[in-house]
Legacy VTK file of the C-alpha trace (Angstrom):
# vtk DataFile Version 3.0
C-alpha trace
ASCII
DATASET POLYDATA
POINTS 182 float
9.349 109.495 -11.809
8.771 112.703 -13.508
5.464 113.326 -11.303
2.947 112.353 -9.264
0.150 112.318 -11.324
2.373 110.040 -14.162
3.256 107.831 -10.980
-0.469 107.875 -9.903
-2.044 106.992 -13.386
0.680 104.128 -14.104
0.302 102.345 -10.563
-3.611 102.560 -11.354
-2.848 100.900 -14.402
-0.671 98.682 -13.212
-3.423 97.474 -10.325
-5.922 97.762 -13.674
-3.794 95.083 -15.556
-3.527 92.755 -12.587
-6.243 90.324 -11.555
-8.087 92.689 -9.171
-11.525 93.867 -10.427
-11.120 97.524 -10.238
-14.190 99.772 -10.041
-13.469 103.697 -10.490
-15.292 105.958 -8.243
-16.580 109.369 -10.777
-14.229 108.247 -13.551
-11.300 109.372 -11.942
-7.990 107.130 -10.898
-7.820 109.236 -7.739
-10.560 107.282 -6.088
-11.770 103.771 -6.437
-13.004 100.568 -5.157
-10.858 97.404 -5.608
-12.236 93.691 -5.246
-10.023 91.963 -2.422
-9.850 88.638 -1.600
-8.743 87.075 1.493
-5.538 85.069 2.046
-5.088 81.512 1.442
-4.496 79.572 4.949
-6.211 82.385 6.675
-9.543 83.158 8.510
-10.694 85.567 6.007
-10.164 82.448 3.099
-13.241 82.992 0.360
-14.042 86.072 1.739
-14.287 88.792 -0.709
-13.937 92.676 0.185
-14.925 95.936 -1.253
-11.962 98.338 -0.392
-12.096 102.085 -1.088
-9.093 103.790 -2.135
-8.350 107.315 -2.119
-4.979 108.886 -3.612
-3.894 112.109 -2.551
-2.686 114.243 -4.667
1.133 114.221 -3.472
0.969 110.223 -4.159
3.152 108.050 -4.204
5.156 110.558 -1.811
2.164 110.627 0.588
0.238 106.953 1.439
-3.049 106.155 -0.157
-6.279 106.196 2.096
-7.604 102.512 2.102
-10.497 101.421 4.060
-12.960 98.239 3.910
-16.182 98.929 2.286
-17.467 95.879 3.211
-17.947 94.976 7.351
-14.991 92.877 8.384
-13.987 91.611 12.097
-10.548 92.377 13.021
-8.998 94.182 15.605
-6.873 96.514 13.389
-9.517 97.428 11.307
-12.537 100.124 12.508
-15.826 98.105 12.390
-17.836 100.809 11.318
-15.913 102.978 9.251
-13.810 100.401 7.473
-10.132 102.453 8.451
-7.418 100.225 8.644
-4.778 100.447 11.298
-1.548 99.612 8.954
2.043 101.105 9.996
3.376 100.687 6.482
0.322 102.528 5.013
-0.275 105.073 8.130
3.320 106.057 9.352
6.118 104.351 7.052
4.978 104.783 3.979
7.737 104.974 1.201
7.357 106.076 -2.452
8.799 103.025 -3.179
6.033 101.027 -2.608
2.742 100.713 -4.909
-0.808 100.365 -4.728
-0.145 96.608 -5.899
2.053 96.213 -2.636
-0.934 97.230 -1.084
-3.394 94.551 -1.995
-0.604 91.452 -2.669
1.514 92.098 0.807
0.125 94.272 2.899
-3.301 93.847 3.402
-2.638 90.067 3.122
-0.141 90.439 5.739
-2.929 92.517 8.056
-5.574 89.443 8.001
-2.809 86.420 8.022
-1.203 88.552 11.562
-3.776 90.472 13.413
-2.188 93.084 16.003
-4.371 92.983 18.720
-2.472 95.160 21.079
-3.264 98.291 18.767
-6.345 97.841 17.752
-9.280 100.044 16.102
-11.464 97.398 16.823
-11.067 96.923 20.895
-14.072 93.686 20.807
-12.164 91.582 18.432
-8.957 92.314 19.665
-10.125 91.413 23.123
-11.891 88.509 22.122
-8.875 87.159 20.290
-6.888 87.850 23.613
-9.169 86.488 25.749
-10.849 83.554 23.395
-9.167 82.410 20.743
-11.729 80.262 19.597
-14.685 82.445 19.909
-12.606 85.226 17.757
-12.409 82.654 15.232
-15.622 81.750 15.037
-17.052 85.504 14.778
-14.140 86.168 12.263
-15.940 83.263 10.027
-19.838 84.531 10.783
-18.502 87.668 9.189
-17.082 86.242 6.402
-20.291 83.898 5.795
-22.409 86.832 6.430
-20.928 89.711 4.219
-18.173 88.690 2.652
-19.069 86.302 0.142
-18.628 86.759 -3.515
-21.715 87.406 -4.549
-22.145 90.437 -1.687
-19.181 91.977 -3.146
-20.929 93.594 -6.025
-21.734 97.086 -6.233
-25.430 96.592 -6.763
-27.301 94.236 -4.616
-26.046 95.333 -1.307
-28.116 95.984 1.608
-27.042 98.949 4.274
-25.828 95.993 6.412
-23.551 94.547 4.430
-21.429 97.329 2.823
-20.618 100.822 4.305
-21.887 103.718 2.049
-20.020 106.771 0.894
-21.176 109.067 3.680
-20.559 106.008 6.041
-16.880 105.731 4.655
-15.913 109.397 5.360
-13.792 110.252 7.702
-14.878 113.500 9.703
-13.499 115.129 12.893
-17.187 115.036 14.586
-17.639 112.896 16.923
-20.035 109.569 15.755
-22.771 108.220 17.855
-23.105 104.381 17.244
-26.614 103.056 16.897
-28.979 103.163 13.878
-30.645 106.276 12.346
-34.352 106.492 12.547
-36.354 105.747 9.732
LINES 1 183
182 0 1 2 3 4 5 6 7 8 9 10 11 12 13 14 15 16 17 18 19 20 21 22 23 24 25 26 27 28 29 30 31 32 33 34 35 36 37 38 39 40 41 42 43 44 45 46 47 48 49 50 51 52 53 54 55 56 57 58 59 60 61 62 63 64 65 66 67 68 69 70 71 72 73 74 75 76 77 78 79 80 81 82 83 84 85 86 87 88 89 90 91 92 93 94 95 96 97 98 99 100 101 102 103 104 105 106 107 108 109 110 111 112 113 114 115 116 117 118 119 120 121 122 123 124 125 126 127 128 129 130 131 132 133 134 135 136 137 138 139 140 141 142 143 144 145 146 147 148 149 150 151 152 153 154 155 156 157 158 159 160 161 162 163 164 165 166 167 168 169 170 171 172 173 174 175 176 177 178 179 180 181
């Protein structure tokens, strides 16, 4: 590829031409949402999540930032921020990978094969290891409550169902869990 910007544009267009619903943020190609369906034969089958993607200036040499906007119960996804703990995105990213790899392979594999020994959601990891049946019920409850297809639309989501842009933004400041004052 002649430049990261051409590659970014090409990968973005491949994603737009695929079966994924893509919604740009600020009419650009660096930040956008993708409608992601849970993989077949998984606890997440039938669920639909809004996933935020941010492409750094150095993409594809630097990995995209991926985060679930719609709540999901998974040991390797931070429940509050939606951040994803996935080696192939965070540590072993290669310019050989593209955005379709993220949505066709990496995220489905994450949902099919959670890794409770490297959690971002300690509660989900502990429940998965301690009581698999209760964990599976909680995953299905979250899918039913938050990840129904009608909940994934950009409009009509309550603040309980989808994290706002402000919630998604990562910061160095310590966040305090709980509900803000009205």
